[in-house]
N, C-alpha and C positions, 0 to 999 in steps of 0.2 A: 473526324471529329473526336473519336475515342482516343486516337493517338495523341492529339493535342492535350486532352485532359490528362492522359497518363504522363506526358512530358511535364505538364504544369505541376503535377503532384510530386514528381521526382525532384524537381529543382529546389523546393523549399527544404526537403529532407537533406539534401547535400549542403545547402548553404546555412542551415540552422544548426550545424554541429556546434555544441557548446564546448568551449575549451575547458577541460577539467583543471581545477586548481588543486593544490596539495590538500589532501584530506577529503576531497569530494567523494571519491569512491568509498572511502572508509566510513564516512558519515552515513551514506546510503546503506551500506552493509549492516552497520550497527542498528539503524532504524528498522530495516526489514527483519533483522533477527529479533529485535524487541517486539515487533508486531506479531511475528510468527509465534514467539513464546507466549505473548499475551492471549492470543486466540486459542492456543493449545491449552493454556492453564484454565481458561474459561470453560472449554469443552471438558477437560478432566474434572474440574470442580462440579459441573452439573452431572456428569456421569457418576462420579463418586458419591454425590448426595443421593442419587437414586439407588445405588448399590447398598449404601449404608442403611437406608430406610426400607430395604427389601421390597422396593417397588419395581415394576417393569420400567425399562429404560424409555424415557419420554423423548423419542427421536425428534419430533417436531419442536419441542422446547429446546432441545440441544442445538438444533439447526438455527433457530431464531436467536438464541443467546450468542452463538458463535458469529453469525452474520452481523448482529448488532455490535459485538465487540470489534469485529473486523472493520466495520464502517467508521466507528468512533476512532479506532486506532489509525485509520488512514487519514482522517481529518487532523488528528493530533500530529501525525508524522509530517503532513504537509505544512502545518503551522510551524513546527520546529525547523523544518528545512527552509521555510521562507525567512525565518529569523537568522538562521546560521549561514545560509547561502542565498542572499537576496538577488545576486546577479543572474541566477538561473531563471528568475521569474520576470525579468525586465524585457520589454519589447525592443527590438532593434530598429523600429521605424522612426 
């Protein structure tokens, strides 16, 4: 039974390979670089504000702001990718 489940899980992965079109990898690289830069800037901004005000670093606030920026960034990235490459989000059924 476990072998059949494993075989079923492997088959969709092999058949669901998306053919990359020109610029597909480039768009993903640019979006992930922008996301990484945005999360880093949010973290630096919060850390810098604490340092300038001579306060102890608020680690919990820093984590919350970075996670929130990351989640919002991922949603924005997905929306951009859906508009730029809609064929990657279509079902084959």
